[in-house]
N, C-alpha and C positions, 0 to 999 in steps of 0.2 A: 142497418145497411148504410153504405155510403151514398152520397147524394145521387151520383149517376146511376147506381144500381137501384136505388129507391124509385127514381123516375122511370127506369126501365120496367120495374115490377109493377108500378102503377099503370103503365100503358098496357102491359100484357097480363095483368091479374086475371081478367075474365077468361082468357084462353088457358092459362095455367090451371085454374081451378075447375074448368069445364071438363078436363080430361078424366075419364074413369080409370079405375085401377086396371081394367082389362086392356086399356089402350096404351098404358105406360110401357116404355122401353127402358130396360135396365142399362145403366152405363156400363159398356163392355169394352171401353178403350180408355187410354190415359186422357184425363180431362184437360189438362193444361195444353198439351200440343193440339188437341181438337179445338179448344177455344182460340188459340193463336191462329189456327187455320181459318176459322170463321171470321175473325177480325181482320185478317189479311185479305180474304175474299171480298169483303164488302167494298173497300175502295177500288179493288181490281175490277169489279163488275159494274161499278157505278156509271162509267162512261157508256155502258151497253144498256142502261136501264130503260131508255126510251124504246129501243128495239124489243127488249124483253116484255115491256108493258103492252106491246101490241098484241101479244098472245091473249086469247080470250079468257084463259084461266090463270093469268099471272097478275096477282095484286101489285099495284105500284109500291105498296109499303113493304114488300118482301125483304129488301136489303136492310131497311131500318129495323124490321122485326128480327132479322137474323142477328144484328148487332145486339139488340136487347136480350135475346135468348143467350147469346154468348156471355154477356156481362152477368146475367142471373146465374147461369151455369157455373161460372168461375166463383162467384160469391158463395153459392150453395156448396160447391165442392170444397172450398177452403174452410167453410164451417164444419163440414163433415170431418175433414182432416184434423182441425184444431180440437174439436170435441172428443175425437177418438184417441188422439195421441199428445195432447197438451202435457207439458212437463209438470210435475207436482210442485207445490209452493216452495219447498225447501231448496229448489235450484235457482232461486231468484238471482243470486250473485252470479251464478254461471250464465244465466240468461243475459245479464248486462254485459258480461265479458264477450259472449258470443255475438251479441248484437253490435257491440263496438267493432269487433273484427269484421263482421259482414259489412258494416257501414264503410269502414276503411277500404275493404275489397271493392265494393260497388263504386265508390268515388274514384279509385284508381282506374277502374275499368272504364268509367264514363270519360275520364280525362284521356285515356288511351284511344277510345273510340272517337273522341272529338278531334284528335290529331289526324285521324283518318277520314274526317268529314262524314262520319256515320251517325253522329248524334250531337246535339247542341248542349254544351255543359253550362250554359248560362244560368240554369235553375240552381246550380250548386251554391250560388251566393245567397239563396233564400233558406238554406239549411240552418237549423237552430243550434246545432252543436251536440256533443255527446256526453254532457255532464249529468243532466237529470234524466230520469226514466222517460218522462213525457217528451222531452226534446229528442231523445234517442229514438223513441217510438215513432215520432213525427218524421224524423229524417229517413228512417227505414221505409216508412209508407210512401214518401215522395220518391225515393230512389227506386223502389219496386215499381211504382206506377210509371215512371219515365222509362225504365228498362223494358217493361212489358210492352209499352206503347211502341217502342222501337224494335221489338223482337223480330218481326219479319225481315228487317234490314240487317240486324246484327247477328242473326243466327249463324253459328259456325265461325264468327269473328270475335265473339265475346268470351272472356274467361269465366264469366258467370254462368252457372247452370240453372235450369228450371227448379231443381230441387232446392238450391240456395234461395231462389226467389220465394218459393213456398214457405221455407223455413223462416225467412225474414218477415213474411206476412204474419205468420203465427206469433213471432216474437214481438212484432210491432203491436199487435192487439193485446198481448199480455202486458206489455209495458204501458200502453195507453189506458188499459182498464185498471191499473193500479193493483190493489190487493184482491180484486174480484177474480175468481178462478172458475173456469168452465165446469169443473167437477163439483162445484157447490150446488149446481142445479141438478134436476133429475135428467133422465135420458130423453125427455121430450124434445129438447133442443136438437139432438142428433136425429131423432125420428123425423122431425119437421124438415131438417136440412136434407136428409136423404130423399124425402118425398119431393121437395122442391127441386133437388138435383135431377131426379128422374123425369119430372115434368118439363123442366127446361131442356133437358137432353132430348126428350121425345119431340118437342116442338122444333128444336134446332135441327134434328135429323130429318123430320118431315120437310121443313123449309129448304134445307140444303139439297135433299134428294130431288125436290121439285125444281129447284134452281138448276141442278145438274141436267135434268131432262130437258128443260127449256133451252139451256145453252147447247146441248148436243143437237137439238133440232135446228137452232138458228146458226150456230157456229161450230159445225161438226169437226173441223180441223183444229179448233182452238179450245174446245170445251175442256179437255183434260188438263191443259195448262192453266185455264182460268179457275177450274174447280177440281182439284186433285181428289182422288178417292180418300175419304177420311181415314180408312184403315192403313193407308200408306203413310199418312202424316202422323198418326198417333198409334202407339203400340196397343195391340189388343190385349185385354186382361180379362181374367175371370170376373164376372159380375159379382159384386158384393151384396 
């Protein structure tokens, strides 16, 4: 896991593992839009935290916990996707070509968004280049991180799609892992990722629903704008 996700997992590990199979909710909506929603809600609700915390059953850590669950859910979902659909080793050359194309597309999009004051392109100077696999993998990881962080602001204004960000994340991992390939392991990695995804989704939904109820009680005219219905923000899908 990446550093931020590892820290989130360490903080929430006891809650994640305490869930029984009977308590788990299966992910039944698109994960990435739901995660984007959670990460947008946290800063939006932070100015109201003092008021929310006055409620007797509202833990002050709720917003921080929600961010942790979102990060863990994103990581687990990306692992599920990569272990299920990672390309076979013979496509390495195609992977490099596709990664270079995505890198060029993302940089052009960041530069265009910067001209509209929607994102800061200063980080582009830290990119490593597109010659080696590791440099290319590193650049993709940085570009995806920055675009995801800005997603609530650039949604509908960016030429980049969520599908491309997910694809770039998978390619970045393949390039950074070198010759190691997900299919050399048994299916346990996917089973573990599916379990973690369901656990993170369960805690995220519980937390979000509780936050919605609290907001509707304290801010009835603003609650729906602060915390939109998850199924309006993320497409419902058949649970896998």
